[in-house]
N, C-alpha and C positions, 0 to 999 in steps of 0.2 A: 578748241578745247577737246581733250581726249577723255573718253569715258572708260573707266576701269571696270572690267567684268565683275570684280568682287564688289563694286559699288552697286551694280544692278541686281545681283543675286544674293540671297541669304546663304548661309553655310551649307545647308542641305542641297540647294539648287546648284551651288558651285561644285560640290562633290559629285552630283549627278552628271554634270557636264564633263568633269575630268574622267569619271568612270566611263562615260560614253565615248570619249576620245580614245581611251585605252582599248575599249571593246572594238572600236573601228580599226584601230591600229592592229589588233590581233587578227581581225578578219582579213585585213590587207596582207599581213604576214602569211596567213594560210593560203590566200589566193596566189601570192608570189611563189610560195613553195610548190603549189600545184602547177603553176606555169613553168617552173624550172624543170619539171619532170618530162616535159615534151620538147623535143629537139627544136621545133619551130619557134618556141618562146623561151628557150633556155637563157637567152641573153638579157632578159628583163632584169632590172635592178630595183632596189628599194625606192629609188627616185621615180621610176616609172609608175609606182603605186602610191606616190604622194607621202611616203612615210617620213622623209626629212621635214616636210611641211607640218605634219602632225606633231613630230618631235619639237619643232620650233614653237608651235602653238602651246604645247604642253609646258615648254620651258618658260614661255611668256606668262603662262598661268601659274608659274612657280610649282609645277608638278613634275617631279623628276621621274625619268624612265627607270622602272625597276631593273635590277641586275638580270633577272630571268629574261626580260625582253631584250636587253643588250646582248645576252648570249645567243638568243635566237637570231638576232641581226647578223652576228658573225657567221652563223651557219648559212644564212641566205646568200652570202657572198662566196660560198664554197662552190666548186664545180660539182655538179651532180655526177654520180657514178654511172658509168656506161652499163647498159643492160645487154647481155649477150645471150643468144639462143643457140643451142647445139642440138641438132637432130641426129639421133643414133638409130641404127637398125642393125640387129645382129652384132652389137658391140662395135660397129664401124660408123665413123662420123660420115654422115651424108651431106650435111650442110651446116654452115655457121653464119649467123647474122647478128647484127647489133644495131642499137639506136644511134651510134656515133662511130666514126672510124676507129678501129681497134685491131691489133694483132693478137692472135691467140696461140699460145704455146701448149701443145698436147704432149704429155709424157705417157707413153704406152709401155707397161711392164710385161705385156703379153708378147714375148719375143720368139715363140715357136715359129719355125719355118722362116726366120729372118736371116738375111745374109749377114755375115760378120761385119762387113763394112757399114751396115746400117745401125749398128749398136753403139751405144754410149754407156760409160760407167757413171751412173748417177750416185753421188754421195748421199748416204742416208743419215738420219739423225743419230743413229747409234755408232757412227764412224765407219760402218761398212759401205760397200758400193753394191748397186744392183744394175744389171744390164737393162737397158731400155731403148726405145726408139723415140726420138724427139722430132716432132713436126711443127712447123709454124704455118699458120693460116691467116690471111687477111679476111676478116669478117665482111660479108656483104652488108652495106649500110641499108637497113630496112626498118626504119622507126615504126612504120605502121604495123609491121609484123610483130614487133615487140609489144605494141599497144594491144593488138588483137589477142596475143597469148596472155598478156597480163589480165585482160578482161575475162578470158575464159577461166584463168586461174582464180581470180577473185570470185567469180560466180560459182565455182565448183568446190573450192576448198572450204571445209567446215572448220569449226574451232578445234575439233579433236583430230583432224586428219590434214596434215600439211602436204600430202602428195596428191598430184593431179594425174589421173589415169587417162591414157589415150590421146594426149595432145599431139598434134602434128601441124607443122607449119604449112 
């Protein structure tokens, strides 16, 4: 004999159970989003956090997943953006690193003292062209460095000031 949850609970208790399941699901979504920010745990999926099981239980309880939660699930399956760090000194790139393999194209319009064979004509949005130097770099994969700088940035940036002064890798 199967017992139906709605037979065991009154309407208020049933709503509390459904609300708790949604709250649990939201916490798991947040944890998965956080895990996807770190290279070592980027490959985690909703299944690893038990979200399909929660959805199945909510379906059995006849509680449909709201559209807002369905939209957040679509974002969970997206690949997180790479974080790239570039260290400049005197306007010159000293190093480039990232939390994942990435190539970086640098377009430098400061062409003084450059040989003619180093220059490219870069089309501009107004239809003109400008001389530039184009360099391609493979970033060093250094996820811990990205995490370190993000921590410094979060600790130092105030609500009114988005710039971080004096950061060095």
